[in-house]
C-alpha positions as CSV (number, residue, x, y, z in Angstrom):
1,X,0.0,-0.1,0.1
2,X,1.4,3.9,-0.1
3,X,3.8,6.2,1.6
4,X,2.2,5.9,4.6
5,X,2.0,2.6,4.1
6,X,0.1,3.7,6.8
7,X,0.8,5.7,9.7
8,X,1.4,2.2,10.8
9,X,4.6,4.1,11.3
10,X,8.2,2.5,11.0
11,X,9.5,0.6,13.9
12,X,12.9,2.0,14.6
13,X,13.5,-0.7,17.5
14,X,16.9,-1.0,19.2
15,X,18.7,-4.3,18.7
16,X,19.3,-6.7,21.0
17,X,22.0,-8.4,20.0
18,X,25.1,-8.9,21.9
19,X,27.9,-5.8,21.8
20,X,31.6,-6.6,19.7
21,X,34.2,-6.9,22.3
22,X,35.4,-3.2,23.4
23,X,38.8,-1.8,24.5
24,X,39.4,-1.8,28.1
25,X,39.7,1.7,28.2
26,X,36.1,2.4,26.9
27,X,33.2,1.3,28.6
28,X,30.2,-1.4,27.1
29,X,28.2,1.6,27.4
30,X,27.7,5.6,29.0
31,X,24.4,7.4,30.6
32,X,25.0,10.2,28.1
33,X,23.7,13.5,29.4
34,X,20.4,14.3,28.2
35,X,19.1,11.1,27.9
36,X,15.7,9.5,29.4
37,X,16.4,7.0,30.5
38,X,13.2,4.8,30.8
39,X,12.7,2.5,33.9
40,X,8.9,1.3,32.8
41,X,8.7,-2.4,33.4
42,X,6.7,-4.4,29.9
43,X,3.7,-4.5,32.4
44,X,3.7,-0.6,33.2
45,X,4.0,0.1,29.2
46,X,1.7,-2.4,28.2
47,X,-0.7,-0.8,31.0
48,X,0.0,2.8,29.4
49,X,-0.3,1.6,26.1
50,X,-3.9,-0.5,26.4
51,X,-5.2,3.3,28.5
52,X,-3.8,5.7,25.8
53,X,-5.4,4.5,22.7
54,X,-8.8,3.8,24.3
55,X,-8.3,-0.5,24.5
56,X,-8.9,0.2,28.6
57,X,-10.2,2.5,30.9
58,X,-8.7,3.8,34.5
59,X,-11.8,2.4,36.2
60,X,-10.5,-1.1,34.4
61,X,-7.9,-3.2,36.1
62,X,-8.0,-6.8,36.9
63,X,-5.6,-9.5,34.8
64,X,-9.3,-10.3,33.2
65,X,-9.8,-6.4,32.2
66,X,-6.0,-7.1,31.0
67,X,-6.0,-9.8,29.0
68,X,-9.5,-8.5,27.0
69,X,-8.1,-5.6,26.8
70,X,-4.8,-7.2,25.3
71,X,-6.8,-9.2,22.4
72,X,-8.7,-6.1,21.1
73,X,-5.6,-4.8,20.7
74,X,-4.0,-7.9,18.7
75,X,-7.5,-7.7,17.0
76,X,-7.5,-4.6,16.0
77,X,-3.7,-4.2,14.8
78,X,-3.6,-7.9,13.0
79,X,-1.7,-9.4,15.6
80,X,-1.7,-13.1,16.8
81,X,-4.6,-13.2,19.2
82,X,-3.7,-14.8,22.4
83,X,-4.6,-12.2,25.1
84,X,-1.3,-11.9,26.6
85,X,1.6,-9.6,26.5
86,X,4.0,-11.2,24.2
87,X,7.0,-10.4,22.3
88,X,4.9,-9.5,19.2
89,X,2.5,-7.8,21.2
90,X,5.5,-5.7,22.7
91,X,7.3,-4.7,20.0
92,X,3.9,-3.4,18.5
93,X,3.5,-1.3,21.3
94,X,7.0,0.4,20.8
95,X,6.6,1.0,16.9
96,X,6.6,4.6,16.1
97,X,2.7,5.5,15.4
98,X,-0.1,8.3,15.3
99,X,-1.4,9.9,18.1
100,X,-5.2,9.0,17.7
101,X,-6.8,5.9,19.3
102,X,-7.5,3.1,17.8
103,X,-10.4,3.0,19.9
104,X,-13.1,5.6,20.7
105,X,-11.6,9.4,19.9
106,X,-9.8,12.2,21.7
107,X,-12.4,12.7,23.9
108,X,-12.8,16.6,23.8
109,X,-14.6,16.0,20.9
110,X,-18.4,15.1,20.1
111,X,-20.4,15.5,17.0
112,X,-20.7,14.5,13.0
113,X,-17.0,13.5,12.1
114,X,-17.0,15.4,8.4
115,X,-16.8,18.4,7.3
116,X,-20.1,20.4,5.7
117,X,-18.2,21.8,2.6
118,X,-16.0,20.1,0.1
119,X,-13.4,22.6,-0.6
120,X,-11.4,22.6,2.2
121,X,-8.5,25.2,3.5
122,X,-5.7,24.6,5.2
123,X,-3.0,26.9,5.8
124,X,0.9,26.2,7.1
125,X,1.4,27.5,10.7
126,X,5.2,26.8,11.3
127,X,8.3,24.5,9.7
128,X,10.2,21.8,10.5
129,X,14.2,22.7,9.8
130,X,14.6,19.2,8.5
131,X,13.5,20.2,5.2
132,X,13.5,23.1,3.2
133,X,10.1,25.1,3.2
134,X,9.5,24.0,-0.3
135,X,9.8,20.6,0.5
136,X,7.8,21.0,3.3
137,X,4.7,22.2,1.0
138,X,5.2,20.5,-1.9
139,X,4.9,17.2,1.1
140,X,1.8,18.6,1.8
141,X,0.1,19.2,-0.8
142,X,1.0,15.9,-2.7
143,X,-1.0,14.6,0.9
144,X,-3.9,16.4,0.6
145,X,-3.9,15.2,-3.1
146,X,-4.4,11.1,-1.8
147,X,-7.8,12.5,-0.9
148,X,-8.6,15.0,-3.3
149,X,-7.8,12.0,-5.9
150,X,-10.6,9.7,-5.0
151,X,-13.4,12.4,-3.4
152,X,-15.2,15.2,-4.5
153,X,-13.0,17.2,-1.9
154,X,-10.4,20.4,-3.1
155,X,-7.9,21.8,-0.8
156,X,-7.4,25.5,-1.1
157,X,-4.1,26.1,1.2
158,X,-4.5,30.1,2.5
159,X,-2.1,32.3,4.1
160,X,-4.0,34.7,6.3
161,X,-7.7,34.0,8.2
162,X,-8.6,31.1,10.2
163,X,-8.9,27.6,7.8
164,X,-10.2,24.4,8.2
165,X,-7.0,22.5,9.3
166,X,-4.5,24.7,11.1
167,X,-0.6,22.7,10.5
168,X,1.8,22.5,13.0
169,X,5.2,21.2,13.9
170,X,5.2,22.0,18.0
171,X,7.8,19.9,20.7
172,X,6.5,17.5,23.5
173,X,4.5,20.2,25.2
174,X,2.6,22.6,22.4
175,X,-0.2,23.5,23.8
176,X,-2.9,20.8,23.3
177,X,-3.7,18.0,25.5
178,X,-2.2,15.1,24.1
179,X,1.8,15.9,24.8
180,X,4.6,13.8,21.8
181,X,7.0,12.0,23.7
182,X,10.5,12.8,21.9
183,X,12.4,11.4,18.8
184,X,10.0,7.8,18.0
185,X,7.4,6.9,19.4
186,X,4.2,9.7,18.9
187,X,4.9,11.1,15.2
188,X,1.7,13.0,14.8
189,X,-1.8,13.8,15.6
190,X,-4.8,15.7,14.0
191,X,-8.3,15.8,15.3
192,X,-11.2,15.0,13.6
193,X,-13.7,17.9,11.8
194,X,-15.0,20.7,13.5
195,X,-14.5,24.6,15.0
196,X,-11.0,25.9,16.8
197,X,-8.5,23.2,17.0
198,X,-10.8,20.7,15.7
199,X,-9.6,19.8,12.2
200,X,-5.9,20.7,13.0
201,X,-2.8,18.6,12.3
202,X,-0.2,18.6,15.0
203,X,3.7,17.3,13.5
204,X,6.3,16.2,16.3
205,X,9.1,18.9,16.1
206,X,11.8,15.9,18.3
207,X,11.4,13.5,14.8
208,X,13.6,13.8,11.8
209,X,11.3,14.8,8.9
210,X,12.7,13.4,5.6
211,X,11.0,12.0,2.3
212,X,11.7,8.1,4.2
213,X,14.8,7.8,2.9
214,X,17.2,10.0,4.7
215,X,18.9,13.6,4.9
216,X,16.5,15.4,2.4
217,X,19.1,18.5,1.0
218,X,17.7,21.2,-1.6
219,X,20.5,23.5,-2.6
220,X,20.3,27.6,-3.1
221,X,22.2,29.2,-6.1
222,X,25.2,27.3,-7.2
223,X,24.7,26.4,-11.2
224,X,21.5,23.7,-10.3
225,X,18.7,25.8,-10.0
226,X,17.6,23.9,-7.1
227,X,18.4,20.2,-7.7
228,X,18.6,18.0,-4.4
229,X,21.9,17.2,-3.5
230,X,23.4,13.3,-4.4
231,X,24.8,11.2,-1.9
232,X,27.3,10.1,-2.3
233,X,29.1,12.3,-4.8
234,X,32.9,12.4,-6.5
235,X,34.6,15.5,-6.1
236,X,38.7,15.6,-7.2
237,X,38.6,11.8,-7.2
238,X,37.1,11.9,-3.7
239,X,33.6,10.3,-2.6
240,X,31.0,12.5,0.1
241,X,28.3,11.3,1.6
242,X,27.6,14.8,3.4
243,X,27.8,18.3,2.2
244,X,31.4,20.0,2.1
245,X,33.5,22.7,2.6
246,X,36.2,21.2,0.5
247,X,37.8,23.5,-2.8
248,X,36.5,26.4,-0.7
249,X,38.0,29.3,0.8
250,X,34.9,30.9,2.2
251,X,33.7,27.8,4.7
252,X,30.1,27.7,2.4
253,X,29.3,23.9,2.4
254,X,28.0,22.8,-1.0
255,X,27.5,19.7,-2.8
256,X,27.1,18.2,-6.2
257,X,23.5,17.6,-7.3
258,X,25.1,14.4,-9.3
259,X,27.3,11.5,-8.7
260,X,30.2,13.0,-9.9
261,X,31.3,16.7,-9.8
262,X,33.9,16.2,-11.5
263,X,32.1,14.5,-14.5
264,X,28.9,17.1,-14.5
265,X,30.1,20.2,-12.9
266,X,26.5,20.5,-11.1
267,X,26.7,21.9,-7.6
268,X,24.7,24.0,-5.5
269,X,25.2,25.7,-1.9
270,X,23.6,23.4,0.7
271,X,21.8,24.8,4.3
272,X,24.0,27.4,6.1
273,X,23.5,30.1,8.8
274,X,26.3,32.0,6.6
275,X,24.5,31.8,3.8
276,X,20.4,32.9,5.0
277,X,18.0,32.5,7.8
278,X,14.8,32.8,7.3
279,X,12.0,33.4,9.7
280,X,12.6,36.2,11.7
281,X,12.9,39.9,10.8
282,X,15.8,40.2,8.4
283,X,14.1,38.8,4.7
284,X,16.6,35.8,4.9
285,X,20.5,37.5,5.3
286,X,23.0,35.7,6.5
287,X,23.9,35.7,10.2
288,X,26.9,37.9,11.2
289,X,29.6,36.2,13.3
290,X,30.4,37.8,16.6
291,X,27.3,38.9,17.8
292,X,26.6,40.3,20.3
293,X,23.2,39.2,22.0
294,X,22.3,40.9,26.2
295,X,25.5,41.6,26.5
296,X,27.3,38.6,25.8
297,X,29.4,37.8,22.7
298,X,28.2,35.0,20.4
299,X,30.4,33.1,17.4
300,X,27.8,30.9,16.7
301,X,24.1,30.3,16.3
302,X,22.4,30.4,20.1
303,X,19.4,28.9,22.2
304,X,19.6,31.6,24.6
305,X,17.0,34.1,24.8
306,X,13.7,31.6,23.8
307,X,12.0,28.9,25.6
308,X,11.1,26.8,22.6
309,X,14.6,25.4,21.8
310,X,15.1,27.2,18.4
311,X,18.2,28.0,16.7
312,X,19.3,31.7,16.1
313,X,21.4,34.4,15.5
314,X,21.5,38.1,14.7
315,X,22.2,39.1,11.3
316,X,23.8,43.0,12.1
317,X,26.9,43.0,14.7
318,X,24.6,44.2,17.5
319,X,21.5,42.4,18.0
320,X,20.8,44.5,21.5
321,X,21.0,47.7,19.2
322,X,19.8,47.0,16.0
323,X,17.3,43.9,16.6
324,X,17.4,42.0,13.6
325,X,17.4,38.3,13.9
326,X,16.6,35.3,12.3
327,X,16.5,31.5,12.3
328,X,19.2,29.6,11.6
329,X,18.4,26.7,9.0
330,X,20.3,23.1,10.3
331,X,22.5,21.8,8.2
332,X,22.4,17.7,6.5
333,X,24.5,16.6,9.6
334,X,22.0,18.2,12.3
335,X,22.0,15.9,15.1
336,X,18.3,14.9,16.1
337,X,18.0,14.4,19.8
338,X,20.8,14.4,22.5
339,X,21.1,17.8,24.2
340,X,22.6,19.7,21.6
341,X,18.9,19.0,18.9
342,X,20.0,21.1,15.4
343,X,23.4,21.4,15.9
344,X,25.9,20.2,13.4
345,X,28.1,17.4,14.3
346,X,31.9,18.3,14.3
347,X,34.8,16.2,13.2
348,X,36.9,15.0,14.4
349,X,36.1,15.1,18.1
350,X,37.2,13.1,20.8
351,X,35.5,10.8,22.9
352,X,37.2,8.4,25.9
353,X,40.7,9.8,24.4
354,X,40.5,8.2,20.9
355,X,39.1,10.6,17.9
356,X,36.3,9.9,15.3
357,X,36.4,11.4,12.0
358,X,32.5,10.1,11.6
359,X,29.8,9.2,13.6
360,X,30.2,6.1,16.1
361,X,28.0,3.7,17.8
362,X,31.1,3.5,20.9
363,X,29.5,4.0,24.4
364,X,26.5,2.8,23.6
365,X,24.6,-0.3,23.5
366,X,22.2,0.2,21.0
367,X,24.2,0.6,18.5
368,X,22.9,4.5,17.7
369,X,24.7,6.1,15.5
370,X,25.7,9.4,17.3
371,X,28.1,12.4,16.9
372,X,29.9,15.6,20.0
373,X,28.7,18.5,18.4
374,X,32.2,20.1,19.8
375,X,35.9,18.7,19.5
376,X,35.7,17.2,22.4
377,X,33.0,15.5,24.2
378,X,35.1,14.5,27.1
379,X,35.4,17.8,27.8
380,X,32.4,19.1,26.8
381,X,29.7,16.7,27.0
382,X,27.6,17.9,24.0
383,X,26.2,15.2,21.3
384,X,23.5,14.1,19.2
385,X,22.3,11.4,16.7
386,X,23.5,11.3,13.4
387,X,20.6,11.5,11.0
388,X,18.9,8.2,9.9
389,X,16.4,7.4,7.2
390,X,13.8,10.0,8.7
391,X,10.1,9.5,9.0
392,X,8.4,10.5,6.0
393,X,6.8,13.5,6.2
394,X,4.5,13.1,3.2
395,X,3.0,9.5,4.5
396,X,2.3,10.8,7.8
397,X,0.6,14.0,7.0
398,X,-1.2,11.8,4.5
399,X,-2.3,9.5,7.3
400,X,-2.9,12.7,9.8
401,X,-5.0,14.6,7.1
402,X,-7.5,11.7,6.6
403,X,-8.7,12.0,10.5
404,X,-8.9,15.7,9.9
405,X,-11.6,15.3,7.3
406,X,-13.0,12.2,9.5
407,X,-11.2,8.6,9.5
408,X,-10.6,6.3,12.3
409,X,-7.9,4.2,12.2
410,X,-8.1,1.4,10.5
411,X,-7.7,-2.6,10.9
412,X,-5.8,-3.3,8.1
413,X,-1.7,-3.3,8.0
414,X,-1.5,-2.3,4.0
415,X,-3.9,0.6,4.6
416,X,-3.2,3.9,4.6
417,X,-5.4,4.3,7.7
418,X,-3.2,2.2,10.0
419,X,-1.9,3.5,13.3
420,X,2.0,2.5,13.0
421,X,3.9,3.7,10.6
422,X,6.0,2.1,7.8
423,X,7.7,3.2,4.1
424,X,6.6,2.8,0.6
425,X,8.6,3.9,-1.5
426,X,5.7,3.7,-4.5
427,X,2.5,4.9,-2.6
428,X,-1.1,3.7,-3.6
429,X,-4.1,4.6,-1.6
430,X,-5.8,1.5,-0.4
431,X,-9.2,0.0,-1.4
432,X,-10.2,0.1,2.5
433,X,-8.8,4.2,3.0
434,X,-10.4,5.1,-0.5
435,X,-13.9,3.1,1.1
436,X,-14.0,4.9,4.0
437,X,-13.1,8.3,2.9
438,X,-16.2,7.9,-0.2
439,X,-18.3,6.6,2.6
440,X,-18.0,9.8,4.1
441,X,-17.8,11.9,0.9
442,X,-18.8,10.4,-2.1
443,X,-16.6,9.7,-5.1
444,X,-15.2,12.4,-7.6
445,X,-15.6,12.2,-11.0
446,X,-12.1,11.4,-11.9
447,X,-8.5,11.7,-10.5
448,X,-7.4,15.0,-10.3
449,X,-3.7,15.2,-11.8
450,X,-3.0,18.5,-10.4
451,X,-1.7,19.3,-7.1
452,X,-4.2,20.9,-4.2
453,X,-4.7,24.7,-5.8
454,X,-3.0,27.7,-3.6
455,X,-4.4,31.0,-3.3
456,X,-1.6,34.0,-4.2
457,X,0.8,33.7,-1.8
458,X,2.0,37.3,-0.2
459,X,5.2,38.2,-0.3
460,X,5.3,39.0,3.4
461,X,5.0,35.2,4.1
462,X,8.2,34.3,2.0
463,X,9.7,32.9,4.9
464,X,8.7,30.8,7.4
465,X,7.7,31.3,10.9
466,X,9.5,28.8,13.5
467,X,7.4,28.8,16.2
468,X,4.3,26.7,16.9
469,X,2.0,29.5,16.2
470,X,3.8,32.8,15.5
471,X,7.0,34.3,15.2
472,X,8.7,34.8,19.0
473,X,11.9,37.2,19.1
474,X,14.9,36.1,21.0
475,X,13.8,38.4,24.1
476,X,11.4,38.9,26.7
477,X,7.8,38.3,24.6
478,X,6.1,39.7,27.5
479,X,5.0,43.3,25.7
480,X,3.5,42.0,23.3
481,X,0.1,39.9,24.4
482,X,0.4,37.9,21.0
483,X,3.8,36.3,22.0
484,X,2.9,35.0,25.1
485,X,1.7,31.4,24.8
486,X,-0.1,31.1,28.7
487,X,-1.4,33.6,29.9
488,X,-1.5,34.5,34.0
489,X,-5.3,34.8,34.2
490,X,-7.8,36.7,31.7
491,X,-10.9,38.1,33.4
492,X,-14.1,39.9,32.3
493,X,-14.2,43.6,33.9
494,X,-15.7,46.3,34.0
495,X,-16.9,45.4,30.2
496,X,-13.1,44.6,28.8
497,X,-11.5,41.1,28.8
498,X,-7.9,41.5,30.6
499,X,-5.2,39.4,29.8
500,X,-2.8,39.3,33.1
501,X,0.8,38.7,32.3
502,X,4.4,38.6,34.3
503,X,2.5,41.9,36.2
504,X,0.6,43.2,32.8
505,X,-2.0,43.5,31.9
506,X,-3.9,44.3,28.1
507,X,-7.4,45.0,27.2
508,X,-9.4,43.9,24.8
509,X,-13.5,45.4,24.1
510,X,-16.3,42.9,22.6
511,X,-15.9,45.6,19.3
512,X,-12.5,45.2,19.2
513,X,-10.9,43.9,16.0
514,X,-7.6,44.0,16.3
515,X,-4.8,42.5,18.9
516,X,-4.7,44.8,22.1
517,X,-1.6,46.9,22.3
518,X,0.0,48.9,24.8
519,X,-0.2,46.9,28.0
520,X,-0.4,48.7,31.3
521,X,1.2,47.7,35.1
522,X,-0.7,46.1,37.5
523,X,0.6,47.6,40.1
524,X,-0.7,51.3,38.5
525,X,-4.1,50.5,38.3
526,X,-4.3,48.3,41.4
527,X,-1.3,49.0,43.6
528,X,-0.4,46.7,46.4
529,X,-1.1,43.6,44.0
530,X,1.4,41.0,43.2
531,X,2.8,40.9,39.1
532,X,1.1,37.6,39.1
533,X,-3.0,36.9,39.1
534,X,-3.8,33.8,39.5
535,X,-7.2,35.2,38.2
536,X,-10.3,37.7,39.2
537,X,-13.7,38.5,38.8
538,X,-16.0,41.8,39.1
539,X,-18.7,41.3,41.3
540,X,-21.9,42.7,38.8
541,X,-23.8,44.1,41.7
542,X,-21.5,45.6,43.9
543,X,-18.1,46.2,41.0
544,X,-16.0,45.3,43.6
545,X,-13.1,43.4,42.0
546,X,-11.9,39.9,43.1
547,X,-7.5,39.4,42.5
548,X,-6.7,35.7,44.0
549,X,-3.1,35.1,43.9
550,X,-1.2,32.1,45.5
551,X,-3.0,31.7,49.2
552,X,-4.6,35.6,48.7
553,X,-7.0,37.8,47.9
554,X,-7.7,41.0,47.7
555,X,-11.2,43.1,46.8
556,X,-11.1,46.6,45.2
557,X,-13.8,49.0,45.2
558,X,-14.3,52.7,44.0
559,X,-13.1,53.7,47.2
560,X,-10.9,51.4,48.7
561,X,-8.2,48.0,48.8
562,X,-8.5,45.3,50.8
563,X,-6.4,43.2,51.5
564,X,-4.1,40.9,51.1
565,X,-6.0,38.2,53.2
566,X,-5.9,34.4,53.4
567,X,-8.1,32.5,51.2
568,X,-8.7,30.2,54.3
569,X,-10.9,33.1,55.9
570,X,-13.4,32.1,53.0
571,X,-14.0,29.0,54.8
572,X,-11.8,26.8,52.2
573,X,-9.6,23.9,53.3
574,X,-5.9,23.8,53.9
575,X,-4.9,22.0,51.2
576,X,-6.1,24.4,48.8
577,X,-3.2,26.0,47.4
578,X,-4.6,28.6,44.9
579,X,-7.9,29.4,43.1
580,X,-7.7,29.0,39.8
581,X,-10.7,30.7,37.9
582,X,-13.6,32.0,39.2
583,X,-16.5,34.0,37.9
584,X,-19.4,36.0,39.3
585,X,-23.2,35.8,38.7
586,X,-26.0,38.0,38.9
587,X,-27.4,36.0,42.1
588,X,-24.9,37.2,44.6
589,X,-22.7,33.8,44.3
590,X,-19.5,33.4,42.5
591,X,-17.4,30.2,41.6
592,X,-14.2,29.3,42.4
593,X,-12.2,27.0,40.4
594,X,-9.0,24.8,41.4
595,X,-8.8,21.9,39.2
596,X,-11.4,19.3,39.5
597,X,-13.6,20.6,42.4
598,X,-15.1,24.4,42.5
599,X,-17.1,25.8,45.2
600,X,-19.6,28.7,45.3
601,X,-18.6,31.6,47.4
602,X,-21.6,33.9,48.7
603,X,-20.5,37.5,48.3
604,X,-22.6,39.4,50.8
605,X,-21.1,36.9,53.6
606,X,-17.7,35.8,51.4
607,X,-18.3,32.6,53.1
608,X,-18.5,29.1,51.1
609,X,-21.3,28.0,50.7
610,X,-22.6,24.3,51.9
611,X,-22.6,21.3,49.8
612,X,-19.1,22.0,48.4
613,X,-17.1,21.2,47.3
614,X,-18.4,20.0,44.1
615,X,-16.3,18.3,41.3
616,X,-15.6,20.5,38.0
617,X,-16.3,17.2,35.9
618,X,-19.6,16.6,36.9
619,X,-21.3,19.9,36.0
620,X,-18.6,21.3,33.3
621,X,-18.3,17.9,31.3
622,X,-16.2,17.9,28.8
623,X,-13.5,20.3,29.8
624,X,-9.9,19.6,31.0
625,X,-9.6,19.0,34.9
626,X,-6.2,21.2,35.0
627,X,-7.7,24.5,33.3
628,X,-5.4,27.3,34.7
629,X,-7.6,29.9,33.5
630,X,-11.8,29.8,34.1
631,X,-13.9,32.8,33.6
632,X,-17.4,34.1,32.6
633,X,-18.0,36.3,28.9
634,X,-20.9,36.9,27.4
635,X,-22.8,34.8,28.7
636,X,-20.4,31.5,28.0
637,X,-18.1,29.9,30.1
638,X,-14.4,29.1,29.1
639,X,-12.0,26.6,30.1
640,X,-8.1,27.8,29.5
641,X,-5.0,25.2,29.3
642,X,-1.9,26.5,27.6
643,X,-3.1,28.1,24.1
644,X,-6.4,26.6,24.0
645,X,-9.6,27.4,25.6
646,X,-12.8,25.1,26.0
647,X,-15.7,27.5,25.5
648,X,-19.8,26.0,27.8
649,X,-22.6,27.6,27.3
650,X,-25.5,29.0,29.7
651,X,-26.7,25.5,29.6
652,X,-23.8,23.9,30.1
653,X,-22.5,22.3,27.0
654,X,-19.4,22.5,25.3
655,X,-19.6,24.4,22.0
656,X,-16.4,24.7,20.8
657,X,-12.7,24.4,21.4
658,X,-10.5,27.4,19.8
659,X,-7.2,29.0,20.4
660,X,-6.4,32.0,22.8
661,X,-4.4,34.0,21.0
662,X,-6.4,33.9,17.2
663,X,-9.9,33.8,18.5
664,X,-10.2,35.4,21.8
665,X,-7.0,38.5,21.5
666,X,-7.4,38.4,17.6
667,X,-4.0,38.0,16.8
668,X,-2.7,38.0,13.1
669,X,-1.8,33.9,11.7
670,X,0.5,35.1,9.4
């Protein structure tokens, strides 16, 4: 079957064979810094897997239930049905795969799982540094074409506004309730059709994205008109398996685009920060080394000043003065994982007193190739895994877009919608996939030989952004509300939404159509408050405003300020360490939330009513149990988790999941 041979996702399993003899000075294996060592037993792995992918629930747990769950999993994945945790089943559990459940759906969403229109729009919010943006664009376009070829569906790429399908690359914790798990394991996930985050597709930034057959290097400049590097290639009688600086005095890496440069003289330059940057605000200008950032001199790309781990540089000699920057492209020798993600290998490097001129398996009993990213591992202990075959972005995307269109996982191992990944060179859509998608949308009149149509791309978006939502300068983003990944609190006060973060707040009125500008200091408006606010609400009757921070609360009226006072004075138990959400109603009551529990506060007596706390999930079903912001706005209840919100109507029915930045703040999406 086809290339995603179905997100059946390709097992990159560690070899279990005996290690070769090693020099007495070199240990059989060492613990590399930054590498997670799992102590999970096989039984614990199995239980986690069965729970995560829908074969068991938290309430179940007996041996009989475990046997039934294993049998169901084996049946669904086409394994031998034994009902026991055998080798075949364990190996299946360790295979890279899609994060979408095999039984049921992501527990947030209900309703009809298909779009009610045939022209589906999509938007690429961020890119992976593993592939050239044009290669990524093409992979996504071909993945959509897999489905448009057999249905009446069309797919249109847009560059502004809200699409049906947002596409982004993100690390482990990328802002939704379903984190990735680092390299290998969960590769991607997508939500079924619907508003807000529903329909969106997320790809794990920690994976090595290729077209399934190793590093893909698209050249720039030279005389090969953007052709891909050909590895290996011959130059000056020597064979090269990666980009090289040989034959050049300017240090720019290059490659041949044919098997022999000596014969064909075809070449191009490889990705390098010395040649160009992307994203940022420098329109592709190359890095300038050294450069000054925060008073410190840097001679190479850095991750300092950023929380997302992306490498950047200044494109002038002084970032502090000029504020010009760009993101550094990954070189073809960039490592994966370890503690130096994205940094290039440095050859030669020293390990255990020995010099290495290429990647090595020394020191590892799993025989994975690795390298140092400085000239001495012994001294600096900086390292990462060397590039492998990687995962086909086209295949994984085609699978995830199937979920975004409403398909669930298939039990057919050769189907695209099978949950595990395997690479297939000559992809063809399986009959099982065709039947599924045509059941939802009907048949197309004929295969469409053209790629998905696209609106004209504005010049302003020529360089891709390098965050999972929007560009973030490598400095404190607090002055720009659209660059805040998670607010301390959100509240409807004095007729406007207030967004609090680190001593500042922004306001947004119901008539506002643009993101708020020019934040104000909390201390200037409400003297005596701390810089961090956990939640706030306004009593609609008395107009008093209540603020909560940690174990304290404050009450502000038009003429006075009371506090800080202990939340214990309200009648809360000592085990309540904070209030993370709140709103007041017209009946003289307010609700106070802390994770899975909430209390009702009498605003006249400032005491908790009898019969509380109650379970949040019982009265507001479907919202996250660990919401960090809860507020009432225009008659609806909002429960926030990281970058997302769940909206609940006055009848306590969940009607939308959306982005705080786009749907509440009105931030631009380009």
